[in-house]
C-alpha positions in Angstrom: -15.0 27.2 2.6 -16.0 24.0 4.4 -19.6 25.1 4.8 -20.0 26.4 1.2 -18.6 23.1 -0.2 -20.9 21.0 1.9 -23.9 23.0 0.8 -22.9 22.7 -2.9 -22.4 18.9 -2.4 -26.1 18.7 -1.4 -27.4 21.2 -3.9 -25.4 21.2 -7.2 -27.3 24.3 -8.4 -25.0 26.3 -6.0 -22.1 25.5 -8.4 -23.3 28.5 -10.4 -22.7 30.8 -7.4 -19.4 32.8 -7.7 -18.7 32.5 -4.0 -19.1 28.7 -4.1 -16.8 28.5 -7.2 -14.2 30.6 -5.4 -14.3 28.4 -2.3 -13.8 25.2 -4.5 -10.9 26.8 -6.4 -9.3 28.0 -3.1 -9.4 24.4 -1.8 -7.7 23.1 -5.0 -5.1 25.8 -4.7 -4.4 24.8 -1.1 -4.1 21.2 -2.1 -1.6 22.3 -4.8 0.5 24.0 -2.2 0.2 21.3 0.5 -1.7 23.6 2.8 -4.6 21.1 2.8 -4.5 17.4 2.4 -7.2 14.9 1.6 -5.9 12.6 4.4 -3.3 13.0 7.0 -1.7 11.0 9.8 -3.2 11.2 13.3 -1.1 9.1 15.7 -1.0 5.6 14.4 -3.9 6.0 12.1 -5.1 8.4 9.3 -8.0 10.8 9.1 -9.8 11.5 5.9 -11.2 15.0 5.2 -14.4 14.2 3.3 -15.1 17.8 2.5 -11.8 18.2 0.7 -12.5 15.2 -1.5 -15.9 16.7 -2.2 -14.2 19.9 -3.4 -12.0 17.9 -5.8 -15.1 16.2 -7.3 -17.0 19.5 -7.5 -14.0 21.2 -9.2 -14.5 19.2 -12.5 -18.0 20.6 -13.3 -17.0 24.2 -12.8 -14.0 23.9 -15.1 -14.2 24.6 -18.8 -12.3 22.5 -21.4 -9.2 24.3 -22.7 -6.6 23.7 -25.2 -3.0 24.6 -24.5 0.4 23.7 -25.8 3.7 22.6 -24.3 6.2 22.9 -27.1 5.0 20.7 -29.9 2.6 18.8 -27.7 -1.1 19.8 -27.3 -3.5 19.1 -24.4 -7.2 19.5 -24.2 -8.6 19.1 -20.7 -10.3 20.8 -17.8 -7.3 20.6 -15.5 -4.1 22.6 -15.9 -0.7 21.1 -15.1 1.6 22.1 -12.2 4.2 24.8 -12.9 7.2 26.4 -11.3 9.1 23.2 -10.5 12.4 25.0 -10.0 10.8 27.1 -7.3 9.4 24.0 -5.7 12.7 22.2 -5.7 11.2 19.4 -7.8 13.0 17.6 -10.6 10.7 16.6 -13.5 12.1 14.6 -16.4 10.2 14.7 -19.7 7.5 13.4 -19.8 6.7 13.6 -16.1 3.3 15.1 -15.6 1.6 16.3 -12.5 -1.9 17.9 -12.5 -2.6 21.2 -10.8 -4.1 20.4 -7.3 -1.5 17.7 -6.6 1.3 18.5 -4.1 4.9 17.7 -4.7 7.3 18.5 -1.8 10.9 19.6 -2.1 13.3 17.0 -3.5 10.6 14.9 -5.3 11.8 13.4 -8.6 9.3 12.7 -11.3 10.6 10.4 -14.1 8.2 10.0 -17.0 5.2 9.4 -14.8 1.9 10.8 -13.7 0.5 12.4 -10.5 -3.2 13.1 -10.4 -5.2 15.9 -8.6 -5.5 15.6 -4.9 -2.4 13.4 -4.5 0.3 14.3 -1.9 3.9 13.3 -2.6 6.3 14.1 0.3 9.9 15.2 0.2 12.7 13.1 -1.3 10.3 10.6 -3.0 11.2 9.1 -6.4 8.3 8.5 -8.8 10.0 6.3 -11.3 9.3 5.6 -15.0 5.6 5.1 -15.9 4.6 5.0 -12.3 1.1 6.5 -11.6 0.0 8.3 -8.4 -3.7 8.2 -8.5 -6.1 10.9 -7.3 -5.8 11.7 -3.6 -3.1 9.0 -3.0 -0.8 9.9 -0.1 2.9 9.1 -0.5 5.3 9.7 2.4 8.9 10.9 2.6 11.8 9.2 0.8 9.6 6.6 -0.8 10.7 4.8 -4.0 7.9 4.0 -6.5 9.6 1.8 -9.0 8.9 1.6 -12.7 5.3 0.9 -13.6 3.9 1.1 -10.1 0.2 1.9 -10.0 -1.3 3.7 -7.0 -5.0 3.8 -7.4 -7.1 6.9 -7.1 -10.0 7.0 -4.6 -12.5 9.8 -4.9 -15.8 8.2 -4.3 -17.3 7.2 -1.9 -16.0 10.4 -0.3 -15.6 8.7 3.1 -13.2 6.1 1.7 -9.6 6.3 2.6 -7.1 6.9 -0.2 -4.2 4.7 -1.0 -1.5 5.5 1.6 2.2 4.7 1.3 4.0 5.7 4.4 7.6 7.0 4.8 10.6 5.2 3.5 8.8 2.4 1.7 10.2 0.7 -1.4 7.5 -0.3 -3.9 8.9 -2.7 -6.5 8.3 -2.7 -10.2 4.8 -3.2 -11.5 3.2 -3.3 -8.1 -0.4 -2.3 -7.9 -1.9 -0.8 -4.7 -5.6 0.3 -4.9 -8.9 0.8 -3.0 -7.4 2.6 0.0 -4.8 0.0 1.0 -2.3 1.4 3.5 1.4 0.3 3.4 3.2 0.9 6.7 6.5 2.7 7.2 9.7 1.2 5.7 7.8 -1.7 4.1 9.2 -3.4 1.0 6.9 -4.7 -1.7 8.6 -7.1 -4.2 7.9 -6.8 -7.9 4.4 -7.5 -9.1 2.7 -7.5 -5.7 -1.0 -6.6 -6.1 -2.9 -5.2 -3.1 -6.6 -4.5 -3.1 -8.9 -4.3 0.0 -9.9 -7.9 -0.6 -6.4 -9.3 -1.1 -5.2 -11.6 1.6 -1.9 -10.4 3.1 -0.5 -13.4 5.0 2.4 -13.2 7.4 4.1 -16.6 7.1 7.0 -15.9 9.3 5.6 -17.7 12.4 4.4 -21.1 13.1 0.9 -20.1 12.2 -0.2 -17.7 9.4 -1.5 -14.2 10.4 -3.8 -12.6 7.9 -4.3 -8.9 7.1 -6.5 -7.1 4.6 -6.0 -3.6 3.4 -2.9 -3.0 5.5 0.8 -3.9 5.4 2.5 -3.6 8.8 5.6 -1.4 9.0 9.0 -2.9 7.8 7.3 -5.9 6.3 9.0 -7.6 3.3 6.2 -8.7 0.9 6.2 -10.9 -2.2 3.4 -12.2 -4.5 1.9 -15.5 -3.5 -1.2 -17.7 -4.0 -3.4 -19.9 -1.9 -5.8 -22.7 -2.9 -9.5 -21.9 -2.9 -12.4 -24.3 -3.6 -15.0 -23.3 -6.2 -18.0 -25.2 -7.5 -15.8 -26.2 -10.5 -12.9 -27.3 -8.4 -9.9 -26.0 -6.6 -7.9 -23.1 -8.0 -5.0 -20.9 -7.0 -6.0 -17.4 -6.0 -3.5 -14.5 -5.7 -2.4 -13.2 -2.3 0.6 -11.4 -0.8 3.0 -13.0 1.6 4.9 -11.3 4.3 8.1 -13.3 4.4 10.1 -11.2 7.0 10.9 -7.9 8.4 13.3 -5.3 7.0 16.5 -5.6 9.0 18.2 -2.7 10.7 21.2 -3.6 8.5 19.0 -2.9 5.5 18.9 0.8 5.7 16.4 3.1 4.1 18.5 3.5 0.9 19.2 -0.2 0.4 17.9 -1.6 -2.8 14.9 -3.9 -3.1 17.1 -6.7 -4.3 19.2 -6.5 -1.1 16.2 -6.4 1.1 14.7 -9.5 -0.5 18.1 -11.4 -0.5 18.1 -10.8 3.3 15.3 -13.3 3.3 16.7 -15.8 0.8 14.2 -14.9 -1.9 15.2 -15.1 -5.6 15.1 -11.8 -7.4 
């Protein structure tokens, strides 16, 4: 499969070959079942499988547009939706939608929300109302994605890491995490935190600030912030994220976001 997909990536005329199409569809089927992942942990870091992302991209041109119905609703797309949720042990509330080629582990709950192809959502995770898990995003075990959270999709460039939310994180309402940002285990993001690869993530818990980009260390408690930046037209406030403390042992994995923030005397 790997070799056929790499050849088709370099020569798109091979997408007409039945063997190439079968290889691509097999990869998407394996993503759907969790047999393959776009990215996976390797020690303290993550490895991205470029060829799997290529298969996802190549899947679109070999699929034909179809119209199908779900009760009174009609869809017209190239990508079917996931099925057999009862067998998977997944709870899906209307109108929770997951595309075929995404993986949902046992115990996942989808409120009215959306999970795109290539995404991986591990066991016990809650995808709350109007949250979006973008293409190839990786979400760990027992994560809570609160209402309106947006995890960006990253397909191209193929070597780019996807958005990664590690185990036991709490992502507050209306947070946005995009461009391959990685949030470490058990971290808490307060409401409206926006993280891109260029966002300054500043640890302000010590005597001197410590700056990160693209990575939130494990157990960090993070809130929105701003810093002053000089432009030709003057000084203005630029958004950033502030690490204001560490999640305490007393704040267990099931404790609410409000309690975690109150541990650090932050108004909620």
